[in-house]
Backbone bond lengths (Angstrom), bond angles and torsions (degrees), N, CA, C in turn:
res aa  C-N    CA-C-N  psi(-1)  N-CA   C-N-CA  omega(-1)  CA-C   N-CA-C  phi
1 M - - - 1.451 - - 1.513 111.33 -
2 L 1.361 116.94 -37.99 1.447 118.52 174.23 1.516 108.62 -75.80
3 F 1.317 115.54 155.31 1.463 120.23 -168.72 1.515 110.14 -115.63
4 S 1.335 115.42 144.89 1.459 120.11 178.20 1.523 108.74 -61.59
5 R 1.316 115.72 140.42 1.466 119.15 -173.23 1.518 109.99 -84.83
6 K 1.318 115.11 72.68 1.463 120.85 -178.65 1.519 112.17 -106.02
7 S 1.330 117.44 -13.38 1.457 120.42 -176.74 1.519 109.91 -149.60
8 K 1.318 115.23 167.63 1.465 120.31 176.16 1.516 110.85 -62.79
9 L 1.328 116.62 -36.16 1.457 119.47 179.13 1.530 110.84 -63.99
10 D 1.331 117.32 -41.30 1.468 120.47 176.77 1.524 110.49 -58.04
11 D 1.337 116.46 -43.29 1.461 120.69 -179.93 1.528 111.12 -63.88
12 I 1.335 116.25 -41.38 1.469 120.57 179.78 1.519 110.24 -63.47
13 L 1.321 116.87 -46.29 1.464 120.38 -178.94 1.528 110.78 -64.10
14 N 1.327 117.25 -39.97 1.464 119.98 176.47 1.529 111.12 -62.97
15 G 1.329 115.52 -38.07 1.454 120.76 -177.98 1.511 113.83 -64.00
16 L 1.319 116.44 -23.29 1.461 121.07 179.88 1.526 112.47 -63.79
17 F 1.324 116.80 -26.77 1.452 120.38 -164.09 1.521 115.47 -91.91
18 K 1.329 118.00 -9.91 1.465 119.34 -176.15 1.529 111.40 -57.55
19 T 1.323 116.98 -57.65 1.464 120.34 -179.64 1.520 110.96 -69.17
20 Y 1.326 116.18 -36.22 1.469 120.50 -178.93 1.528 110.75 -58.86
21 F 1.336 117.60 -45.69 1.467 120.84 178.59 1.526 111.12 -58.38
22 E 1.336 115.72 -39.81 1.463 120.02 -178.15 1.521 111.55 -68.70
23 R 1.326 115.70 -35.67 1.460 120.74 -174.09 1.523 113.53 -87.35
24 V 1.321 117.57 -15.13 1.467 120.79 -175.40 1.531 109.69 -127.39
25 P 1.326 117.90 80.31 1.471 121.00 179.90 1.526 113.02 -58.15
26 D 1.331 118.01 -23.96 1.466 120.48 177.82 1.532 112.09 -57.45
27 V 1.332 117.05 -29.87 1.469 119.80 -179.10 1.519 110.19 -59.34
28 Q 1.331 116.26 -52.35 1.469 119.92 -178.35 1.521 111.29 -67.42
29 K 1.317 116.27 -36.42 1.468 120.90 178.95 1.525 110.46 -60.81
30 I 1.327 116.36 -45.96 1.469 121.06 -179.51 1.526 110.25 -67.80
31 T 1.340 115.96 -45.08 1.465 120.10 -179.15 1.525 111.08 -60.55
32 N 1.328 117.23 -46.65 1.464 120.15 -179.30 1.523 111.28 -60.13
33 A 1.335 116.29 -39.99 1.465 119.96 179.60 1.525 110.81 -67.32
34 M 1.341 117.16 -36.91 1.472 120.68 178.05 1.529 110.76 -67.10
35 I 1.336 115.92 -36.82 1.467 120.07 176.75 1.523 110.22 -65.96
36 N 1.330 116.47 -43.23 1.467 120.87 179.33 1.524 112.00 -62.36
37 K 1.339 115.93 -31.07 1.466 120.67 177.87 1.535 111.86 -78.26
38 G 1.333 115.77 -14.16 1.459 119.89 -178.26 1.510 113.63 83.52
39 W 1.322 117.89 12.66 1.468 121.06 -179.37 1.523 111.24 -75.29
40 V 1.330 115.76 -34.85 1.463 122.06 176.91 1.519 107.16 -138.16
41 S 1.328 116.16 161.32 1.462 118.95 178.48 1.527 111.43 -101.44
42 S 1.330 116.48 -16.81 1.461 120.55 179.80 1.524 109.34 -163.50
43 Q 1.336 116.50 172.81 1.469 121.78 176.87 1.525 111.23 -56.80
44 E 1.340 115.39 -35.84 1.464 120.33 -176.84 1.528 113.05 -63.36
45 D 1.330 117.28 -20.90 1.468 120.76 -178.82 1.527 113.03 -79.28
46 I 1.322 116.97 -15.86 1.462 119.92 -177.64 1.527 109.55 -77.52
47 I 1.317 116.31 126.30 1.463 120.91 178.89 1.520 109.01 -81.81
48 N 1.320 115.38 124.73 1.467 122.78 -177.36 1.531 109.05 -92.26
49 D 1.318 117.01 110.74 1.462 121.23 -178.26 1.527 112.00 -67.23
50 H 1.333 116.38 -48.05 1.465 119.94 178.25 1.524 110.47 -163.68
51 V 1.316 114.49 160.22 1.459 121.50 170.85 1.523 107.56 -121.09
52 A 1.341 116.28 152.35 1.460 120.09 -174.30 1.520 111.41 -130.89
53 F 1.335 114.40 146.25 1.457 122.41 179.46 1.525 109.35 -131.21
54 R 1.333 115.92 150.46 1.455 122.51 175.95 1.527 109.31 -115.40
55 T 1.329 116.31 140.44 1.464 120.71 -178.87 1.527 110.30 -138.73
56 L 1.334 115.34 169.90 1.459 122.82 177.75 1.526 109.86 -106.70
57 G 1.326 116.36 132.41 1.463 121.48 179.29 1.516 111.36 -84.17
58 V 1.336 115.99 74.27 1.460 122.28 175.24 1.528 107.39 -128.43
59 P 1.347 117.90 163.50 1.462 119.66 -178.82 1.520 112.71 -52.87
60 N 1.329 115.44 135.28 1.462 125.30 176.45 1.529 114.93 75.15
61 L 1.324 117.03 1.48 1.459 120.33 175.97 1.531 108.64 -127.04
62 G 1.318 117.22 -160.17 1.459 120.45 176.60 1.518 113.26 80.50
63 I 1.318 114.59 -167.57 1.459 121.71 -174.75 1.525 111.90 -59.00
64 K 1.331 117.68 -45.25 1.469 120.70 -175.53 1.518 111.93 -59.51
65 S 1.319 116.26 -30.33 1.460 119.92 176.36 1.524 110.57 -81.27
66 F 1.318 116.86 -57.24 1.457 121.81 -169.55 1.531 113.00 -62.81
67 E 1.325 116.55 -34.24 1.464 119.46 -176.89 1.526 112.94 -64.81
68 K 1.324 117.42 -20.02 1.471 120.58 -176.61 1.523 111.69 -57.49
69 I 1.330 116.33 -34.46 1.469 120.34 180.00 1.521 110.35 -58.43
70 F 1.316 115.80 -47.22 1.465 120.15 -173.11 1.530 112.58 -82.81
71 L 1.322 117.03 -34.48 1.467 119.39 175.79 1.529 109.88 -63.28
72 K 1.318 117.05 -37.55 1.461 121.74 179.30 1.523 111.19 -60.89
73 H 1.323 117.04 -31.88 1.462 121.07 -174.96 1.528 112.72 -104.91
74 G 1.321 116.02 25.30 1.460 119.88 167.28 1.511 117.64 99.74
75 Y 1.317 118.12 -1.63 1.468 119.65 176.50 1.526 110.42 -70.62
76 Q 1.321 115.89 149.50 1.470 121.57 178.40 1.525 109.95 -113.09
77 K 1.327 115.54 129.80 1.468 121.22 179.89 1.526 109.63 -71.59
78 K 1.319 116.02 131.92 1.466 120.84 -175.41 1.529 110.64 -118.43
79 E 1.343 118.12 -136.65 1.461 121.46 -170.31 1.525 114.17 -68.84
80 F 1.334 113.91 151.67 1.463 123.55 174.98 1.523 109.40 -95.96
81 Y 1.338 116.18 143.66 1.465 121.18 176.49 1.527 109.04 -130.94
82 S 1.321 115.50 144.21 1.463 121.27 177.29 1.524 109.09 -124.00
83 F 1.331 115.09 133.95 1.459 121.70 179.05 1.529 106.90 -117.80
84 E 1.327 115.46 95.09 1.457 120.21 -168.80 1.523 112.87 -63.81
85 A 1.331 118.19 -50.01 1.460 120.43 -176.23 1.526 111.87 -64.42
86 K 1.322 116.92 -35.65 1.459 120.78 -178.06 1.530 112.18 -89.01
87 K 1.341 116.77 -5.40 1.474 122.58 178.07 1.534 110.91 60.37
88 L 1.336 115.19 50.08 1.460 121.14 -177.53 1.517 111.43 -126.03
89 N 1.327 115.17 148.00 1.455 123.50 165.84 1.520 108.21 -114.28
90 A 1.328 117.13 157.07 1.467 119.90 177.14 1.522 110.55 -157.09
91 Y 1.319 114.92 155.33 1.466 123.32 169.89 1.523 107.51 -134.38
92 W 1.336 114.68 156.01 1.458 117.52 168.76 1.515 108.21 -117.40
93 Y 1.343 114.71 159.09 1.464 122.21 -172.44 1.526 108.80 -131.21
94 A 1.329 115.25 129.34 1.459 120.85 -178.20 1.528 110.01 -86.69
95 P 1.342 117.44 137.75 1.461 120.79 -176.17 1.527 112.26 -74.31
96 P 1.343 116.41 157.36 1.463 120.45 178.65 1.526 113.22 -73.61
97 K 1.348 116.50 -18.54 1.463 121.59 178.00 1.520 108.38 -133.29
98 P 1.332 117.71 143.60 1.470 120.13 -174.53 1.518 114.96 -64.94
99 N 1.323 118.98 -18.74 1.465 120.31 -178.84 1.521 112.67 -85.96
100 L 1.328 117.15 -0.17 1.459 121.36 -179.04 1.530 110.45 -100.59
101 P 1.329 117.70 155.80 1.465 119.95 -177.50 1.518 113.34 -76.25
102 R 1.321 115.83 150.46 1.455 120.69 166.74 1.530 107.62 -65.51
103 I 1.332 115.80 160.05 1.466 121.57 175.11 1.527 107.87 -117.20
104 F 1.327 116.76 137.02 1.469 121.75 177.01 1.532 106.89 -125.38
105 I 1.330 116.73 118.89 1.461 121.48 -178.88 1.524 108.88 -120.05
106 S 1.327 116.14 124.35 1.465 120.79 176.92 1.525 109.64 -113.00
107 E 1.336 114.51 164.45 1.472 120.90 -174.06 1.517 108.81 -147.80
108 L 1.311 116.19 132.26 1.466 121.49 177.19 1.528 110.11 -78.68
109 R 1.337 116.13 130.25 1.464 120.78 176.34 1.531 108.05 -80.66
110 V 1.313 114.84 81.82 1.464 122.21 -171.21 1.528 111.77 -57.34
111 N 1.335 116.90 -37.07 1.469 119.34 -176.46 1.528 113.19 -70.07
112 E 1.330 118.24 -3.80 1.460 121.09 175.57 1.531 112.05 -98.01
113 L 1.322 117.10 -2.82 1.457 120.78 177.92 1.531 109.89 -81.01
114 S 1.321 115.90 172.42 1.465 120.36 175.77 1.516 109.81 -63.70
115 E 1.318 116.57 160.54 1.462 120.49 179.12 1.522 110.82 -60.50
116 T 1.329 117.02 -37.18 1.472 120.94 178.89 1.524 111.26 -61.67
117 A 1.334 115.93 -47.57 1.469 119.94 -179.73 1.529 110.99 -64.57
118 Q 1.326 116.87 -41.82 1.470 119.80 178.35 1.520 111.07 -60.31
119 Q 1.324 116.80 -42.67 1.459 120.29 -179.43 1.522 111.16 -62.98
120 I 1.324 117.02 -39.62 1.468 119.89 179.01 1.525 110.17 -63.61
121 I 1.315 116.59 -48.41 1.468 119.82 -178.69 1.522 111.08 -61.43
122 R 1.322 116.43 -42.80 1.471 119.35 -177.54 1.531 111.35 -72.21
123 K 1.335 117.27 -25.68 1.469 120.05 175.26 1.526 110.54 -59.19
124 Y 1.337 115.48 -36.03 1.465 119.45 -178.11 1.527 112.83 -89.49
125 T 1.314 118.07 -24.16 1.473 120.32 -173.68 1.526 113.94 -108.67
126 H 1.335 118.75 -5.13 1.466 120.02 -172.36 1.528 112.60 -65.09
127 S 1.330 116.60 -25.21 1.468 119.55 -178.14 1.525 112.80 -77.08
128 I 1.339 117.01 -8.18 1.474 120.07 178.42 1.529 107.14 -85.14
129 I 1.330 115.91 90.90 1.470 121.28 -170.83 1.526 112.81 -95.85
130 Q 1.322 116.42 -0.92 1.467 119.93 171.28 1.522 108.24 -149.54
131 D 1.322 115.32 158.99 1.456 121.05 -177.82 1.530 109.08 -62.97
132 P 1.345 118.25 118.07 1.473 119.82 -178.31 1.524 113.26 -62.46
133 L 1.338 117.18 -22.91 1.468 119.61 178.45 1.516 111.68 -68.21
134 D 1.344 116.39 -25.38 1.466 119.47 -178.48 1.521 112.00 -70.24
135 N 1.344 116.76 -16.14 1.465 120.19 177.93 1.524 112.62 -95.38
136 L 1.338 116.28 0.26 1.458 120.06 -178.58 1.520 110.83 -97.63
137 D 1.330 115.11 144.97 1.459 120.39 166.35 1.526 106.03 -87.32
138 L 1.317 116.55 101.82 1.459 120.13 -173.74 1.517 112.93 -68.85
139 N 1.329 117.03 -8.95 1.460 120.59 173.84 1.526 112.04 -89.67
140 N 1.321 116.05 -7.61 1.460 120.97 179.24 1.521 107.98 -94.64
141 T 1.320 116.19 103.49 1.468 120.02 -172.68 1.520 112.07 -62.22
142 S 1.331 117.34 -36.41 1.469 119.65 179.49 1.518 111.44 -62.46
143 E 1.344 116.74 -42.31 1.461 120.35 178.90 1.524 110.89 -62.63
144 V 1.320 116.39 -42.91 1.462 120.35 -178.21 1.523 110.63 -66.39
145 I 1.325 116.97 -45.19 1.464 120.77 179.73 1.523 110.46 -62.30
146 D 1.328 117.19 -41.53 1.469 120.79 177.58 1.519 111.09 -62.07
147 F 1.324 116.58 -34.26 1.463 120.52 -178.23 1.526 111.41 -61.47
148 F 1.329 117.43 -38.10 1.459 120.34 -179.71 1.536 111.66 -61.19
149 E 1.315 116.42 -26.12 1.468 121.63 -178.48 1.531 111.96 -98.86
150 K 1.315 116.68 -9.87 1.468 121.14 -171.74 1.529 111.14 -72.16
151 P 1.338 117.37 130.10 1.466 119.69 176.20 1.531 110.91 -78.96
152 L 1.318 116.66 100.45 1.470 120.61 -176.77 1.527 111.86 -72.45
153 W 1.320 116.26 -19.74 1.464 119.80 175.84 1.530 108.04 -142.17
154 E 1.313 115.27 164.80 1.462 120.72 -176.99 1.528 111.50 -68.13
155 L 1.318 115.10 155.39 1.463 119.15 173.34 1.527 109.59 -59.13
156 P 1.328 117.37 141.35 1.465 119.45 177.77 1.523 111.71 -76.94
157 T 1.317 115.22 163.88 1.459 119.43 167.08 1.524 107.91 -76.87
158 L 1.315 116.16 158.97 1.463 119.79 177.72 1.532 110.34 -61.74
159 K 1.325 117.06 -38.30 1.467 120.26 179.73 1.521 110.88 -61.31
160 D 1.340 116.97 -45.70 1.468 120.06 179.12 1.523 111.02 -64.34
161 F 1.328 115.67 -42.09 1.466 119.73 178.14 1.527 110.61 -58.61
162 D 1.321 116.70 -49.07 1.468 120.48 -177.90 1.525 111.80 -64.28
163 T 1.328 116.96 -37.47 1.470 120.27 178.65 1.526 110.23 -62.27
164 L 1.333 116.35 -44.72 1.467 119.92 177.96 1.520 110.86 -66.13
165 L 1.325 116.22 -43.86 1.461 120.60 -177.29 1.527 111.29 -59.40
166 N 1.323 116.40 -37.81 1.465 120.46 -178.77 1.522 112.70 -67.64
167 E 1.332 116.20 -24.95 1.464 119.19 178.71 1.521 112.22 -97.73
168 S 1.311 117.05 -41.51 1.470 122.35 -178.12 1.524 107.98 -146.08
169 E 1.332 116.25 107.81 1.465 118.81 180.00 1.522 111.27 -64.13
170 Y 1.318 116.63 -28.34 1.472 121.31 174.24 1.528 109.68 -63.01
171 A 1.346 117.18 -45.75 1.470 121.12 -179.68 1.524 110.49 -60.77
172 G 1.333 116.47 -44.24 1.452 120.00 178.73 1.515 111.56 -60.26
173 W 1.345 115.95 -42.55 1.463 120.18 -179.33 1.525 110.74 -60.18
174 V 1.336 116.47 -47.84 1.467 119.37 -174.57 1.526 111.84 -71.31
175 I 1.331 117.77 -38.41 1.469 118.28 -175.90 1.520 110.65 -62.98
176 Y 1.341 117.50 -28.01 1.468 119.17 176.57 1.527 112.06 -94.41
177 N 1.325 117.84 -49.22 1.473 121.60 -172.59 1.519 113.78 -80.82
178 R 1.317 116.62 -20.38 1.471 122.63 179.07 1.531 110.56 56.67
179 Y 1.347 117.35 -130.10 1.465 119.34 -171.99 1.525 113.70 -94.63
180 Y 1.326 117.59 18.82 1.466 118.06 175.80 1.528 109.41 -56.41
181 L 1.311 115.59 148.80 1.459 120.84 176.97 1.528 109.34 -58.31
182 N 1.329 116.74 122.73 1.459 121.04 -177.21 1.525 111.43 -76.01
183 H 1.341 117.20 -44.01 1.464 120.00 173.84 1.524 111.39 -166.44
184 Y 1.306 114.68 157.67 1.460 121.07 167.16 1.520 107.06 -117.18
185 T 1.335 115.98 167.08 1.462 119.63 -167.61 1.521 111.50 -133.62
186 I 1.318 116.30 123.06 1.462 121.61 176.71 1.529 109.44 -79.02
187 S 1.325 116.54 127.87 1.470 121.90 175.67 1.531 108.38 -81.01
188 V 1.305 116.04 96.46 1.458 121.58 -175.50 1.522 111.55 -64.04
189 H 1.331 117.31 -35.77 1.476 120.45 -177.12 1.531 112.62 -66.24
190 E 1.330 116.90 -11.38 1.467 120.45 178.22 1.531 112.45 -90.31
191 L 1.316 117.25 -2.48 1.466 120.97 -178.00 1.534 110.82 -82.38
192 P 1.325 117.84 168.46 1.467 120.50 -179.41 1.527 111.98 -59.05
193 E 1.316 114.62 150.79 1.465 121.01 -178.78 1.532 110.39 -55.25
194 G 1.299 114.57 137.60 1.458 120.53 -177.33 1.518 111.47 105.03
195 F 1.325 115.80 -32.37 1.468 120.27 176.67 1.529 110.49 -122.03
196 D 1.330 115.54 16.84 1.459 120.52 178.94 1.530 111.61 -95.01
197 R 1.325 115.68 18.05 1.463 122.01 176.29 1.519 108.03 -120.16
198 L 1.315 116.98 137.15 1.453 120.57 -171.06 1.526 112.85 -63.23
199 E 1.308 117.10 -37.62 1.459 119.51 -179.20 1.527 110.84 -59.42
200 K 1.330 116.21 -44.89 1.459 120.88 179.19 1.529 111.12 -68.46
201 F 1.325 116.34 -40.37 1.463 120.34 -179.66 1.529 110.62 -64.36
202 N 1.320 117.06 -37.09 1.462 120.16 178.24 1.535 111.58 -63.38
203 E 1.327 116.92 -34.78 1.470 120.38 176.28 1.532 109.75 -61.50
204 F 1.318 115.37 -42.25 1.470 121.60 176.33 1.530 110.67 -59.87
205 L 1.338 117.18 -43.40 1.470 121.46 -179.75 1.524 111.62 -65.00
206 I 1.322 115.85 -43.19 1.471 120.49 -179.74 1.526 110.39 -63.84
207 D 1.340 116.01 -39.95 1.468 120.20 177.40 1.536 111.38 -62.91
208 L 1.334 116.01 -28.74 1.465 121.08 178.30 1.525 112.25 -77.39
209 G 1.328 116.18 -12.62 1.459 119.95 -176.59 1.512 113.16 88.82
210 I 1.340 117.34 20.04 1.463 121.55 176.91 1.528 108.79 -81.77
211 K 1.322 116.64 125.44 1.464 120.81 177.95 1.529 109.14 -80.43
212 L 1.332 117.06 124.71 1.462 121.78 -176.53 1.528 111.67 -103.06
213 N 1.309 114.92 144.04 1.463 122.84 176.55 1.528 108.67 -69.48
214 D 1.344 117.02 119.26 1.467 119.63 -178.68 1.527 113.18 -106.29
215 A 1.341 117.83 14.09 1.465 120.63 175.32 1.528 109.14 -63.70
216 G 1.325 117.03 121.54 1.465 120.12 -177.08 1.507 113.39 72.50
217 G 1.348 116.51 15.70 1.466 120.55 -176.11 1.518 110.14 97.62
218 I 1.319 116.97 152.77 1.468 119.84 -179.51 1.528 110.52 -63.39
219 I 1.331 117.36 -38.23 1.468 121.17 175.09 1.519 108.66 -102.97
220 K 1.323 116.37 122.66 1.459 121.89 175.07 1.525 107.51 -97.22
221 T 1.329 117.17 125.05 1.466 121.43 -171.85 1.517 110.62 -119.38
222 S 1.324 116.62 131.83 1.467 121.19 178.68 1.523 110.61 -66.68
223 K 1.319 115.90 162.28 1.466 121.23 -177.97 1.519 111.96 -58.72
224 D 1.337 116.51 -35.22 1.473 119.52 -179.72 1.527 112.32 -82.52
225 G 1.330 117.33 -4.11 1.454 121.29 178.25 1.516 114.95 75.62
226 L 1.335 117.39 8.44 1.464 120.70 -172.62 1.522 114.17 -102.69
227 L 1.327 117.17 -10.63 1.464 120.99 177.61 1.522 109.00 -123.66
228 L 1.336 115.67 115.06 1.462 122.43 179.78 1.523 108.25 -114.76
229 Q 1.337 116.30 133.11 1.454 120.50 -177.17 1.533 111.43 -137.37
230 S 1.316 115.73 140.85 1.456 123.41 171.04 1.522 107.13 -134.99
231 S 1.333 115.88 168.99 1.462 118.27 177.09 1.519 109.80 -155.49
232 S 1.319 114.60 154.71 1.457 119.47 172.15 1.524 108.28 -75.96
233 V 1.314 115.86 166.07 1.458 121.28 172.06 1.526 107.51 -84.70
234 A 1.329 117.06 141.19 1.463 121.25 -175.91 1.522 112.26 -55.37
235 E 1.321 114.34 141.59 1.460 120.65 173.15 1.533 108.64 -67.94
236 M 1.310 116.79 142.32 1.461 121.08 176.05 1.527 109.14 -87.34
237 I 1.314 116.25 135.07 1.461 121.86 -179.66 1.526 109.50 -122.41
238 K 1.315 115.86 151.77 1.463 119.96 175.45 1.518 108.03 -80.96
239 A 1.318 116.27 117.63 1.461 121.60 -177.67 1.522 109.63 -103.48
240 D 1.328 116.50 128.53 1.465 122.50 174.84 1.522 108.38 -99.94
241 F 1.307 116.85 123.40 1.462 121.73 -176.72 1.531 110.93 -99.97
242 S 1.330 115.39 164.78 1.462 120.43 -172.56 1.518 112.91 -67.80
243 D 1.338 117.86 -19.35 1.459 120.80 178.68 1.536 111.33 -94.23
244 H 1.351 115.08 21.74 1.470 123.31 175.22 1.529 113.00 67.19
245 K 1.313 116.02 20.99 1.460 120.63 174.96 1.524 108.76 -102.21
246 T 1.315 116.60 156.84 1.463 121.17 179.23 1.527 109.73 -127.85
247 K 1.329 114.08 156.37 1.467 119.93 178.86 1.514 107.92 -160.95
248 E 1.308 117.46 147.05 1.470 120.87 173.16 1.525 108.39 -81.86
249 I 1.330 115.72 124.67 1.463 120.57 -179.36 1.530 109.76 -131.27
250 A 1.314 115.88 167.90 1.466 121.01 -179.64 1.524 111.37 -71.43
251 G 1.323 115.29 132.54 1.448 121.14 173.81 1.529 110.09 -101.56
252 S 1.329 116.71 -123.16 1.463 121.80 -176.81 1.531 110.77 -110.87
253 Y 1.327 116.30 176.61 1.461 120.57 -174.97 1.524 110.39 -150.05
254 V 1.320 116.42 -175.08 1.465 122.41 179.98 1.528 108.84 -122.25
255 E 1.308 116.25 140.70 1.466 120.56 176.04 1.530 109.52 -113.16
256 F 1.331 115.41 160.17 1.460 122.50 -179.14 1.525 107.46 -136.44
257 A 1.328 117.24 127.58 1.465 120.62 -175.07 1.519 111.52 -130.17
258 E 1.312 114.66 141.39 1.465 121.64 172.21 1.518 107.71 -121.61
259 R 1.322 115.95 117.87 1.467 122.24 177.54 1.524 107.82 -105.01
260 K 1.298 115.55 114.24 1.459 120.12 -177.00 1.535 111.11 -81.49
261 I 1.324 114.54 160.24 1.463 120.92 178.88 1.528 108.88 -70.56
262 M 1.313 115.92 134.65 1.468 120.42 -179.83 1.524 110.60 -68.08
263 P 1.337 117.78 150.11 1.478 121.51 -173.49 1.516 114.13 -52.57
264 E 1.329 117.04 -37.91 1.465 119.43 -176.38 1.521 113.36 -70.64
265 F 1.333 117.11 -9.97 1.465 120.36 179.81 1.526 112.59 -116.18
266 Q 1.314 117.17 14.50 1.463 121.37 -175.86 1.525 113.17 -62.32
267 D 1.327 116.81 -24.38 1.469 120.11 -176.42 1.526 113.22 -84.95
268 L 1.308 117.81 -4.13 1.463 119.99 179.36 1.522 110.57 -67.56
269 D 1.337 115.68 144.31 1.452 119.50 170.10 1.525 108.96 -64.74
270 Q 1.321 116.26 149.08 1.462 120.07 -175.89 1.522 112.22 -56.52
271 N 1.343 116.95 -36.59 1.460 119.51 -177.92 1.529 113.34 -75.66
272 Q 1.347 116.25 -5.16 1.464 120.63 177.16 1.529 112.62 -98.08
273 V 1.317 115.98 -9.86 1.470 119.92 -174.83 1.526 110.63 -73.99
274 L 1.338 115.30 126.18 1.459 122.53 177.27 1.526 108.92 -115.88
275 A 1.332 115.50 173.12 1.471 120.41 179.87 1.522 111.31 -56.40
276 K 1.319 117.65 -36.15 1.465 120.88 -176.93 1.525 113.02 -68.69
277 H 1.311 117.24 -13.96 1.465 120.71 179.25 1.529 112.05 -90.34
278 R 1.321 116.40 -5.27 1.463 120.31 -177.53 1.527 111.31 -103.28
279 R 1.296 115.38 162.49 1.463 122.43 179.27 1.536 109.12 -58.47
280 D 1.315 117.17 128.98 1.460 121.57 -178.07 1.523 109.37 -106.89
281 G 1.326 116.35 179.06 1.448 120.76 173.77 1.520 113.81 72.39
282 F 1.325 114.60 -159.06 1.462 121.28 -175.49 1.517 109.90 -136.55
283 E 1.322 116.49 -178.93 1.463 122.60 -178.65 1.528 107.27 -138.57
284 T 1.338 115.97 125.77 1.465 120.31 -175.62 1.525 112.04 -56.02
285 A 1.323 117.45 -47.20 1.471 120.50 -176.53 1.524 111.23 -62.62
286 N 1.334 117.02 -39.60 1.467 120.26 177.67 1.533 110.61 -63.51
287 A 1.340 115.26 -52.52 1.467 120.47 -176.00 1.522 111.46 -61.50
288 D 1.329 116.24 -35.59 1.463 120.82 180.00 1.527 110.82 -55.38
289 K 1.322 116.83 -41.01 1.464 120.94 -178.89 1.531 112.15 -82.07
290 I 1.331 117.07 -29.80 1.464 120.23 176.86 1.530 110.26 -63.44
291 F 1.353 116.98 -37.32 1.466 120.38 176.47 1.528 111.46 -51.25
292 E 1.317 116.63 -31.82 1.457 120.68 -172.85 1.528 113.58 -76.05
293 S 1.326 116.50 2.28 1.472 120.38 175.29 1.517 112.16 -61.55
294 T 1.343 117.26 -21.49 1.468 120.63 178.73 1.527 111.44 -101.99
295 F 1.320 118.83 3.50 1.464 121.49 -174.21 1.529 110.93 -84.77
296 I 1.313 115.76 150.60 1.470 121.97 -175.57 1.530 112.39 -57.13
297 K 1.319 116.55 -37.76 1.466 119.58 -179.25 1.520 111.39 -57.84
298 Q 1.338 116.87 -30.88 1.457 121.12 178.73 1.532 111.08 -87.98
299 T 1.336 117.35 -46.33 1.469 119.95 -173.80 1.531 112.43 -67.52
300 K 1.329 116.90 -26.66 1.467 120.26 -176.81 1.523 113.48 -91.54
301 K 1.331 117.50 -8.08 1.450 118.15 -177.81 1.537 110.81 -74.89
302 P 1.315 118.58 150.10 1.469 120.50 178.71 1.528 110.72 -69.05
303 L 1.308 116.22 157.31 1.474 121.34 178.30 1.523 110.17 -64.86
């Protein structure tokens, strides 16, 4: 999952994971178990299918701002997705090299929320009067990595957080967690034969005591049957709010994806199969349920 330090993009992608590792103990737990099984020799051997970020659709923020980091370093903007019930837009971005992860960026359609929720969000974001990316040297890896950790707005009060959470759990997540990495994704189909299928890999996760998101079923399957996705339930973190109150809230999680070989390449020998021969992109119905890995219905359920 970590990338060889051959380019600025490799450094940026590596920089994403420092806080993520700290906030998601499941990552190390899963990796250690995979090493013990002999499937990988280190974290670096795990192929990262994609990483995902959540943003707010307000002036100077959102997808149009955040995507600049990745477009600058060779990513290509691909399909658009709309999540009507959750009031979200999203795009995915294809990497400049096949060994790098796809990027998935979503954005809350803030103007579709209640007036109360909009006022809360704008209370925290109104001071951002220009795109913060325009002040960054996107070729300076340290600046970019620092940006992922930078608090662009003040911590919310617990009351404001709860008000947003009650209307949009996505809004609540972003107003507190900001641009922290939402999840990374293990490419299950790249694992040794026998455990390169998501159903079998999920059995391994359950045996480890990993709580899986069961919204829409533990395995979310695309209409064409070629993209299978599962995810852990978000780790709970102790959140300190600006009014000196604390609460356990959803942090980040891990996803697991199996991309099957496309029909036109079914006759290839297994050792000839490359990433380009597998199902690419994403599926709205799958992603819709993956979002719920941070939702209370999932985080509060027993193991």
